[in-house]
RODO-2510 file (C-alpha; in nm, 4 decimals, decimal comma):
residues 435
     n   res          X          Y          Z
     1     m    15,9693     2,4137    22,8296
     2     p    15,7028     2,3898    22,5549
     3     t    15,5823     2,7132    22,4087
     4     r    15,2249     2,7982    22,3360
     5     p    15,1555     2,7844    21,9623
     6     r    15,0652     3,1187    21,8130
     7     a    14,7331     3,1723    21,6548
     8     a    14,7067     3,2325    21,2845
     9     g    14,6077     3,5908    21,3330
    10     d    14,9147     3,6571    21,5446
    11     l    15,1465     3,4987    21,2895
    12     r    14,9864     3,6944    21,0083
    13     g    15,0251     4,0179    21,2038
    14     c    15,3918     3,9503    21,2731
    15     l    15,4601     3,8786    20,9048
    16     v    15,2900     4,1994    20,8023
    17     m    15,4910     4,3960    21,0581
    18     r    15,8177     4,2451    20,9374
    19     r    15,7359     4,3183    20,5745
    20     r    15,6674     4,6853    20,6558
    21     g    15,9899     4,7137    20,8605
    22     r    15,8096     4,7842    21,1865
    23     s    15,8902     4,6412    21,5232
    24     r    15,6497     4,4675    21,7429
    25     p    15,3818     4,7067    21,8701
    26     t    15,4295     4,8346    22,2232
    27     p    15,1573     4,7717    22,4717
    28     p    14,9181     5,0626    22,5109
    29     t    14,9837     5,3016    22,7995
    30     a    14,7371     5,3673    23,0744
    31     p    14,4819     5,6372    22,9845
    32     l    14,5310     5,9833    23,1389
    33     p    14,2858     6,0787    23,4119
    34     a    13,9989     6,2865    23,2901
    35     p    14,0226     6,6536    23,3909
    36     d    13,7773     6,7782    23,6436
    37     a    13,5077     7,0296    23,5675
    38     t    13,7215     7,3339    23,6583
    39     e    14,0043     7,2312    23,4231
    40     q    13,7555     7,1655    23,1468
    41     v    13,6156     7,5161    23,1892
    42     l    13,9592     7,6806    23,2044
    43     h    14,1513     7,4751    22,9477
    44     g    13,8866     7,3161    22,7352
    45     t    13,7452     7,4211    22,4035
    46     n    13,5108     7,6659    22,5753
    47     a    13,7883     7,8359    22,7771
    48     l    13,7973     8,2127    22,8249
    49     p    14,0562     8,4122    22,6283
    50     p    14,3888     8,4705    22,8063
    51     s    14,3249     8,8464    22,8137
    52     v    13,9983     8,7922    23,0023
    53     r    14,1638     8,5562    23,2513
    54     t    14,4468     8,8084    23,3063
    55     a    14,1971     9,0895    23,3556
    56     a    14,0048     8,8751    23,6056
    57     a    14,3231     8,7986    23,8013
    58     w    14,4186     9,1681    23,8069
    59     s    14,0672     9,2607    23,9136
    60     w    14,0738     9,0234    24,2083
    61     n    14,4155     9,1502    24,3179
    62     l    14,3140     9,5142    24,2856
    63     l    13,9915     9,4419    24,4727
    64     l    14,1874     9,2878    24,7596
    65     i    14,4226     9,5885    24,7668
    66     v    14,1294     9,8307    24,7736
    67     v    13,9658     9,6351    25,0558
    68     a    14,2916     9,6326    25,2544
    69     v    14,3358    10,0102    25,2061
    70     a    13,9729    10,0723    25,3039
    71     v    14,0145     9,8650    25,6202
    72     g    14,3320    10,0590    25,6999
    73     f    14,1528    10,3929    25,6597
    74     f    13,8656    10,2654    25,8717
    75     l    14,1009    10,1675    26,1532
    76     l    14,2843    10,4994    26,1277
    77     a    13,9521    10,6839    26,1504
    78     k    13,8710    10,4938    26,4695
    79     v    14,2010    10,5966    26,6312
    80     e    14,2222    10,9399    26,4687
    81     v    14,2758    11,1104    26,8042
    82     i    14,5986    10,9094    26,8421
    83     a    14,7077    10,8667    26,4781
    84     v    14,7022    11,2376    26,3879
    85     p    14,9154    11,3511    26,6873
    86     v    15,1685    11,0768    26,6128
    87     a    15,1869    11,1919    26,2490
    88     v    15,2328    11,5521    26,3660
    89     a    15,5053    11,4322    26,6027
    90     v    15,6862    11,2648    26,3122
    91     l    15,6798    11,5896    26,1112
    92     l    15,8001    11,7892    26,4138
    93     t    16,0781    11,5358    26,4702
    94     v    16,1933    11,5704    26,1104
    95     l    16,1865    11,9490    26,1475
    96     l    16,3696    11,9596    26,4823
    97     m    16,6239    11,6836    26,4250
    98     p    16,8877    11,9191    26,2732
    99     v    16,8456    12,1529    26,5718
   100     k    16,8868    11,8658    26,8155
   101     l    17,1981    11,7372    26,6341
   102     f    17,3456    12,0901    26,6320
   103     l    17,2961    12,1216    27,0078
   104     e    17,4554    11,7807    27,0644
   105     r    17,7583    11,8200    26,8376
   106     r    17,8386    12,1898    26,8637
   107     l    17,7198    12,2840    27,2120
   108     r    17,7859    11,9418    27,3709
   109     f    17,4330    11,9045    27,5075
   110     g    17,3163    11,5652    27,6294
   111     r    17,0493    11,3796    27,4356
   112     s    16,7670    11,4636    27,6717
   113     l    16,8751    11,8269    27,7126
   114     a    16,9115    11,8761    27,3364
   115     a    16,5702    11,7204    27,2666
   116     g    16,4000    11,9260    27,5376
   117     t    16,5690    12,2501    27,4300
   118     a    16,4696    12,2039    27,0655
   119     l    16,1091    12,1241    27,1586
   120     i    16,0682    12,4060    27,4123
   121     g    16,2280    12,6568    27,1751
   122     t    15,9802    12,5632    26,9022
   123     l    15,6893    12,5975    27,1455
   124     l    15,8049    12,9437    27,2497
   125     l    15,8359    13,0502    26,8865
   126     v    15,4834    12,9309    26,8013
   127     i    15,3364    13,0932    27,1136
   128     g    15,5123    13,4193    27,0289
   129     l    15,3643    13,4203    26,6771
   130     i    15,0176    13,3517    26,8169
   131     v    15,0495    13,6299    27,0749
   132     l    15,1747    13,8734    26,8098
   133     a    14,8884    13,7890    26,5738
   134     g    14,6327    13,7957    26,8556
   135     s    14,7400    14,1339    26,9883
   136     t    14,7301    14,2825    26,6385
   137     i    14,3858    14,1387    26,5748
   138     v    14,2534    14,2730    26,9072
   139     a    14,3997    14,6178    26,8351
   140     g    14,2436    14,6456    26,4904
   141     f    13,9297    14,4397    26,5395
   142     q    13,7070    14,7301    26,6471
   143     d    13,7972    14,9424    26,3465
   144     l    13,7499    14,6435    26,1158
   145     a    13,4111    14,5668    26,2747
   146     d    13,2984    14,9282    26,2311
   147     q    13,4060    14,9236    25,8670
   148     a    13,2288    14,5920    25,8113
   149     k    12,9075    14,7327    25,9661
   150     a    12,9274    15,0410    25,7462
   151     g    12,9802    14,8251    25,4386
   152     f    12,6864    14,6032    25,5328
   153     d    12,4583    14,9090    25,5784
   154     e    12,5669    15,0341    25,2382
   155     f    12,4857    14,6949    25,0909
   156     l    12,1370    14,7050    25,2460
   157     s    12,0744    15,0517    25,1065
   158     w    12,1766    14,9281    24,7623
   159     l    11,9254    14,6399    24,7926
   160     s    11,6447    14,8826    24,8788
   161     g    11,7200    15,0959    24,5731
   162     p    11,6942    15,0226    24,2017
   163     p    11,6849    14,7755    24,0364
   164     l    11,5779    14,5368    24,3199
   165     h    11,3640    14,7768    24,5309
   166     i    11,3532    14,5458    24,8364
   167     n    11,1896    14,7390    25,1205
   168     a    11,3158    14,7474    25,4775
   169     s    11,0362    14,5244    25,6153
   170     d    11,1234    14,2419    25,3750
   171     l    11,4919    14,2707    25,4651
   172     s    11,4036    14,2612    25,8343
   173     g    11,1973    13,9457    25,7794
   174     y    11,4832    13,7808    25,5912
   175     l    11,7237    13,8657    25,8723
   176     d    11,4830    13,7297    26,1348
   177     d    11,4476    13,4045    25,9403
   178     f    11,8232    13,3804    25,9123
   179     s    11,8661    13,4320    26,2863
   180     s    11,6036    13,1731    26,3758
   181     q    11,7440    12,9139    26,1336
   182     f    12,1147    12,9524    26,1986
   183     l    12,1406    13,1081    26,5424
   184     g    11,8558    12,9237    26,7179
   185     s    11,8935    12,6432    26,9671
   186     d    11,8614    12,3834    26,6907
   187     g    12,0596    12,5731    26,4317
   188     p    12,3974    12,4754    26,2869
   189     v    12,5766    12,7531    26,4731
   190     v    12,4772    12,6249    26,8179
   191     s    12,5324    12,2620    26,7234
   192     g    12,8636    12,3590    26,5698
   193     a    12,9622    12,5369    26,8897
   194     l    12,8759    12,2274    27,0942
   195     g    13,0784    12,0155    26,8532
   196     a    13,3617    12,2644    26,8758
   197     a    13,3758    12,2149    27,2526
   198     t    13,4375    11,8435    27,1958
   199     t    13,6893    11,9260    26,9221
   200     v    13,8791    12,1580    27,1552
   201     g    13,9099    11,8732    27,4052
   202     h    14,0402    11,6426    27,1321
   203     v    14,2858    11,9090    27,0144
   204     l    14,4255    11,9564    27,3649
   205     a    14,4618    11,5799    27,4146
   206     g    14,6225    11,5493    27,0725
   207     a    14,8637    11,8327    27,1486
   208     v    14,9795    11,6587    27,4661
   209     i    15,0290    11,3304    27,2779
   210     a    15,2148    11,5064    26,9949
   211     l    15,4528    11,6873    27,2320
   212     f    15,5168    11,3712    27,4338
   213     c    15,5875    11,1643    27,1222
   214     t    15,8043    11,4382    26,9687
   215     f    16,0304    11,4501    27,2729
   216     f    16,0855    11,0756    27,2764
   217     f    16,1260    11,0560    26,8989
   218     l    16,4021    11,3149    26,9305
   219     y    16,5516    11,1536    27,2383
   220     d    16,5383    10,7850    27,1427
   221     g    16,3975    10,7618    26,7920
   222     r    16,6646    10,5151    26,6787
   223     m    16,5678    10,2590    26,9411
   224     i    16,1961    10,3044    26,8680
   225     w    16,2640    10,2471    26,4972
   226     g    16,4653     9,9356    26,5830
   227     w    16,1721     9,8010    26,7826
   228     v    15,9372     9,8613    26,4883
   229     v    16,1746     9,6898    26,2448
   230     g    16,2170     9,4016    26,4901
   231     l    15,8480     9,3160    26,4491
   232     l    15,9128     9,2189    26,0848
   233     p    16,0572     8,8887    25,9550
   234     e    16,4343     8,8720    25,9880
   235     r    16,5111     8,8475    25,6172
   236     s    16,3273     9,1732    25,5395
   237     r    16,4493     9,3868    25,8298
   238     d    16,7551     9,5367    25,6657
   239     s    16,5770     9,6237    25,3405
   240     v    16,2933     9,7884    25,5362
   241     h    16,5506     9,9821    25,7399
   242     q    16,7272    10,1083    25,4262
   243     a    16,3942    10,2053    25,2693
   244     g    16,2930    10,3817    25,5923
   245     r    16,6151    10,5850    25,5902
   246     r    16,5368    10,7080    25,2415
   247     g    16,1786    10,7842    25,3383
   248     f    16,3061    10,9923    25,6311
   249     v    16,5308    11,1928    25,3964
   250     t    16,2349    11,2511    25,1642
   251     l    16,0216    11,3691    25,4552
   252     s    16,3000    11,6048    25,5661
   253     a    16,3251    11,7491    25,2151
   254     y    15,9473    11,8004    25,2047
   255     t    15,9428    11,9790    25,5407
   256     r    16,2274    12,2173    25,4545
   257     t    16,0849    12,2926    25,1100
   258     q    15,7322    12,3519    25,2423
   259     i    15,8634    12,5934    25,5067
   260     l    16,0435    12,7902    25,2350
   261     v    15,7326    12,7983    25,0131
   262     a    15,5127    12,9063    25,3062
   263     f    15,7594    13,1809    25,3990
   264     v    15,7624    13,3192    25,0431
   265     d    15,3811    13,3146    25,0272
   266     s    15,3390    13,4865    25,3623
   267     v    15,5989    13,7551    25,2894
   268     g    15,4517    13,8285    24,9456
   269     i    15,0909    13,8606    25,0623
   270     g    15,1813    14,0333    25,3911
   271     v    15,4010    14,2957    25,2222
   272     g    15,1341    14,3537    24,9575
   273     a    14,8683    14,4035    25,2249
   274     a    15,0922    14,6423    25,4197
   275     i    15,1699    14,8527    25,1084
   276     l    14,7985    14,8766    25,0207
   277     g    14,7143    14,9821    25,3760
   278     v    14,5008    14,6770    25,4481
   279     p    14,4536    14,6351    25,8237
   280     l    14,5707    14,3219    26,0038
   281     a    14,8613    14,2682    25,7592
   282     v    15,0735    14,0785    26,0131
   283     p    14,7955    13,8348    26,1162
   284     l    14,7150    13,7802    25,7482
   285     a    15,0802    13,6968    25,6794
   286     i    15,0843    13,4493    25,9690
   287     l    14,7575    13,2983    25,8444
   288     v    14,9054    13,2560    25,4951
   289     f    15,2180    13,0958    25,6436
   290     m    15,0129    12,8405    25,8378
   291     g    14,7770    12,7746    25,5475
   292     a    15,0572    12,7202    25,2972
   293     f    15,1420    12,3878    25,4632
   294     v    14,8440    12,2511    25,2707
   295     p    14,9968    12,2681    24,9203
   296     i    14,8171    12,4698    24,6501
   297     v    14,4883    12,4946    24,8420
   298     g    14,5969    12,6478    25,1736
   299     a    14,7649    12,9606    25,0388
   300     l    14,4724    13,0205    24,8010
   301     l    14,2153    13,0108    25,0825
   302     s    14,4213    13,2307    25,3136
   303     g    14,4780    13,4740    25,0251
   304     t    14,1013    13,4877    24,9752
   305     v    14,0679    13,5978    25,3383
   306     a    14,3145    13,8797    25,2670
   307     v    14,1072    13,9912    24,9674
   308     l    13,7876    13,9938    25,1753
   309     v    13,9529    14,2002    25,4495
   310     a    14,0729    14,4471    25,1858
   311     l    13,7208    14,4654    25,0424
   312     v    13,5617    14,5362    25,3788
   313     a    13,8269    14,7812    25,4965
   314     n    13,9396    14,9719    25,1836
   315     g    13,6795    14,9143    24,9139
   316     w    13,6613    14,7192    24,5916
   317     v    13,9552    14,8931    24,4180
   318     t    14,1994    14,7906    24,6901
   319     a    14,0387    14,4455    24,6942
   320     l    14,1048    14,4035    24,3206
   321     i    14,4683    14,5080    24,3658
   322     m    14,4989    14,2683    24,6602
   323     l    14,3514    13,9940    24,4434
   324     g    14,6208    14,0657    24,1844
   325     v    14,8898    14,0372    24,4532
   326     v    14,7482    13,7025    24,5695
   327     l    14,7326    13,5708    24,2120
   328     l    15,0909    13,6861    24,1469
   329     v    15,2156    13,5052    24,4576
   330     q    15,0210    13,1956    24,3537
   331     q    15,1771    13,2067    24,0069
   332     i    15,5257    13,2314    24,1551
   333     e    15,4507    12,9375    24,3815
   334     g    15,2884    12,7260    24,1092
   335     h    15,5403    12,7921    23,8307
   336     v    15,8666    12,8475    24,0181
   337     l    15,8657    12,7150    24,3738
   338     q    15,6518    12,4013    24,3396
   339     p    15,8032    12,2620    24,0147
   340     f    16,1661    12,3355    24,0981
   341     l    16,1862    12,3031    24,4759
   342     m    15,9087    12,0562    24,5551
   343     g    15,9541    11,8568    24,2339
   344     h    16,3282    11,8235    24,2925
   345     a    16,2882    11,7340    24,6581
   346     l    16,0023    11,4848    24,6187
   347     s    16,0199    11,3761    24,2513
   348     l    15,6454    11,4317    24,2281
   349     h    15,4756    11,6018    23,9357
   350     p    15,2504    11,8975    24,0237
   351     v    14,9553    11,6964    23,8926
   352     a    15,0385    11,4214    24,1422
   353     v    15,0619    11,6822    24,4200
   354     l    14,7221    11,8274    24,3282
   355     l    14,5549    11,4855    24,3047
   356     a    14,7069    11,3775    24,6364
   357     v    14,5779    11,6915    24,8094
   358     a    14,2318    11,6458    24,6541
   359     a    14,2134    11,2777    24,7508
   360     g    14,3332    11,3478    25,1046
   361     g    14,0877    11,6337    25,1451
   362     f    13,7910    11,4292    25,0206
   363     t    13,8709    11,1290    25,2380
   364     a    13,9931    11,2904    25,5613
   365     g    13,9225    11,6625    25,5394
   366     i    14,1872    11,9171    25,6332
   367     v    14,3984    11,6513    25,8057
   368     g    14,4062    11,4412    25,4899
   369     a    14,4992    11,7433    25,2769
   370     l    14,7811    11,8273    25,5198
   371     f    14,9390    11,4816    25,5204
   372     a    14,8565    11,3679    25,1651
   373     v    15,1685    11,5026    24,9936
   374     p    15,4297    11,3832    25,2491
   375     v    15,2676    11,0377    25,2625
   376     a    15,2630    11,0163    24,8817
   377     a    15,6267    11,1302    24,8622
   378     v    15,7465    10,8784    25,1216
   379     l    15,5517    10,5947    24,9568
   380     n    15,6987    10,6883    24,6196
   381     t    16,0549    10,6739    24,7573
   382     v    16,0030    10,3472    24,9480
   383     i    15,8259    10,1633    24,6644
   384     l    16,0901    10,2721    24,4134
   385     y    16,3643    10,1463    24,6473
   386     f    16,1974     9,8064    24,6803
   387     h    16,1796     9,7900    24,2996
   388     g    16,5524     9,8544    24,2631
   389     h    16,5584    10,2334    24,2071
   390     d    16,7488    10,4104    24,4826
   391     k    16,6769    10,7852    24,4865
   392     f    16,9511    10,8447    24,7441
   393     p    17,2445    10,6166    24,6543
   394     e    17,4797    10,8428    24,8487
   395     l    17,3254    10,7100    25,1715
   396     g    17,4734    10,3667    25,1048
   397     t    17,3816    10,0527    25,2975
   398     d    17,6472    10,0544    25,5687
   399     d    17,4086    10,1871    25,8339
   400     h    17,2276     9,8974    26,0040
   401     v    16,9560     9,8979    26,2649
   402     v    17,0016     9,7381    26,6094
   403     v    16,7207     9,5019    26,7110
   404     r    16,7266     9,3752    27,0694
   405     g    17,1004     9,4333    27,0989
   406     h    17,1923     9,2689    26,7670
   407     t    17,2855     9,4508    26,4479
   408     v    17,0613     9,3589    26,1562
   409     a    17,2603     9,3459    25,8322
   410     s    17,1883     9,2345    25,4804
   411     a    17,2561     8,8778    25,3671
   412     p    17,6074     8,9377    25,2193
   413     a    17,7062     9,1416    25,5234
   414     r    17,5829     8,8632    25,7542
   415     v    17,7923     8,6065    25,5645
   416     v    18,1050     8,8225    25,5950
   417     q    18,0323     8,8803    25,9628
   418     d    17,9929     8,5057    26,0248
   419     v    18,3244     8,4318    25,8527
   420     e    18,5018     8,7005    26,0568
   421     d    18,3509     8,5656    26,3781
   422     d    18,4657     8,2154    26,2816
   423     l    18,8238     8,3295    26,2192
   424     r    18,8235     8,5252    26,5435
   425     a    18,7045     8,2199    26,7378
   426     q    18,9710     7,9992    26,5764
   427     r    19,2478     8,2392    26,6738
   428     k    19,1305     8,2439    27,0359
   429     a    19,0871     7,8655    27,0620
   430     p    19,3740     7,6439    27,1913
   431     p    19,5899     7,4782    26,9178
   432     g    19,4472     7,1323    26,9841
   433     r    19,0884     7,2502    26,9407
   434     r    19,1373     7,4477    26,6227
   435     r    18,9589     7,3157    26,3160
***
């Protein structure tokens, strides 16, 4: 078949290529597609520095997290009447679980009887403390009111004397203005009383919900937890269960430690008030015990009440001594109890405890301050577990949750279980059907 003669230029090019020791040039490849505008901005000559792009990515992620947390707080605020009693029920369950287990294992109580006995016993104890404090307050209230009136009259006489020289008519006018502003129909006292009526209704409804949930958490908490875990994807159920077990242990440690700290605070301030002859020492001790469940802040505020009672009843010298007692108890709590007991139980620095209480108080008031530290402690334990740091390795991973009648195990455990089930099925099958 005749070949097409080559042009002179082609022959000359081939000779030049051979002289230079090069092979025949390869055909040019297809040109790459031009990048779009976004790629030109990100990867072109005018691209942003990598640090800026990383900061932008972090900013977007943090912004999404903040929005998600804000939406969560908004939803919790809408269902606060339900969310707070459930949280209280969880704390009561953690507190009463050892009592319920003791009644089951040592006294051979049934589950329902043990749960009911633990709950009713706690209610009787709380009611007894309230009755004791109330009767003491009623017995000493008249004397305290008379002493407060005498102290107020002395204060008014001091205002009318040097160096202020405020006459009685001016003081009367100031008191009338105060009564009209704060005690009138439109004043904050009346509006606060009307709001308190609504709050009392919410508190009663919340107490019923908390008691109901506490009983069933004690009675059948394992099944309720299994139902919650069953809502998650299957591959993450076992890890969530193991993290939840560790969070429960952390919450138990917090509850026991906080009870011990509250007891030490109440005994210290109550004994100091009794030695100084301050009236209402027992109610003050109970008030300190209840207030100490808000770490750092609660005992300080309740101690301030004790100082004011000492000032009204016994004068400024006794009030200064009472202030010294309160400060001494606070120092023992801040430098001994909180760092050693609370720090060991929760692995939280006192600065973290203080910031958590402040953030909870600013966002949700007294309820936020009450639950800030246990929530922070549980989150710390759970997040560390998901990142590979197990604070409680002695718990192991042999305990598995039951979801809808099936045990949820980790991936290696499921593989071993499948192999054992296979071998068991082969042994039971007839010889001709064995694999």
